[in-house]
Steps between C-alpha positions, in 0.01 A plus 500: 500500500326430829121495494469724805715703737377508859574654834841649569615406149269772365702764685812393314329586170426858606718806455600713801204727570255289300198413711282193510206739548553650155541161335185369664310808381624426148404130540858401432498327840213279607295584810731266691803692377622234257626530142383269224725428202347756264514776760858410587606535136329839474645621829854403397465697175356809668747495788800454275389789280442714810858430611634593158297823509632603841782717355259678263248567774772617734626735229165665424401525867830673575492742206133595472248643746207289385610243243236345275525127437282337233438124502319430173311193391479457876254210519430437869772754588714255696814683394356842576392402850837344581689805372277731702543300821875457467600843370229767493298443816767586754665759274188714544514616139462372149183390323452166328265502200377153400351482150267211415226481238282242678252687718444215746871480581521877545203493739648217709843664518348836596308335785811314620707820504230679699486213750878508545514881523724527193380849416766581239398219267289601200322246282429607145242302305618546142729368231863608530459734204186667642601517867499842667835522675737775613688671218825409674558141608810388684471123476292286263457127558312229311503137611383263224321759286396292200618554141490872404393605852870493589557744214226720648683493834828601337329774300350635820841501668669676208224757454481581873880520530518220757830475685470123536323225307449132582300268275458124493347429158244226457398341169615679184316440174513822297856468370454131413207600279710770338783256436257270319404790274850645459566566131875554488672370813877466503601171328727430797217539753209348306584137595463595868125541459411286200309241705196599716654370824824686441304807394316509834819453700710737291215753492479500879876548536508767228215689666697544820825580322316781320353622829844516659645687203210748502564575867872544436423733208279703735786547745451209742765267635348154455551170678331182376497208740302208638230579754476167687583136435318323218312288751306812600417650161565432133447871421810604681691775320544822694590830334629764743584850385616826656494836324854638489511734197312637202436312174802306374592457132706179516226269636254674267719402204522141624123491543439632150737240353327217685154617391616519139659154513192330644227703330299553820361813661335427836256727679766660720702612197197619302363705788830676565538577131164676513615740772491869412842630402704557816260289713 
């Protein structure tokens, strides 16, 4: 990885329609318009995810008068700003809601949006669970929401009947802890997580397998893929989902069998089990 990208080479890292003005405002580019290594890695992740989200954004902008997009665990809202500039700004419709619990980041992002004239960006200072958002969301994204925060993002998408979901999970610890405490795991599976190192790795993989099955059981078509090359991020798994039908029994049965075999019950599963009947 180069230490810095300068001059005309910076332009080659940008997507069509992506401005240096925005990236300077976000401090992704230096004042001189250069990219350091850390910023380049972040930009590649955000830009690649934006490209993968283009079909979903095109779909909701075509089908709905004022689609609501929620970017949760937004951090500095790099993804939200890029999505707004590339897709919502010139469309003249659609509102992007960025949810972040750290007040200082919300304040900075709010000021940046005002400076840029991005008047259909809303910054919500709250946890994902407590955020006040529209009852109907059309796209929910979460880039590197840590541990059970990704579950919170998926719960939000399911509860608000989101048409599209895109999450890039970060660290996952809850299921590894549950595997350590599992009383009666399947004898065939138990060796996969007997040792602490394997338990962490298997727990991380199992977490995302469960998430994909939950989405399928809720009527989503799911794609699991790599976000960017490993040189840009070690937390690199991308779960994309599109709502295509109502709840589905077959993936629900597979999910139940997997939960029984491993003896785990992560937050996403527990919360959906607590839904009122018919919810």
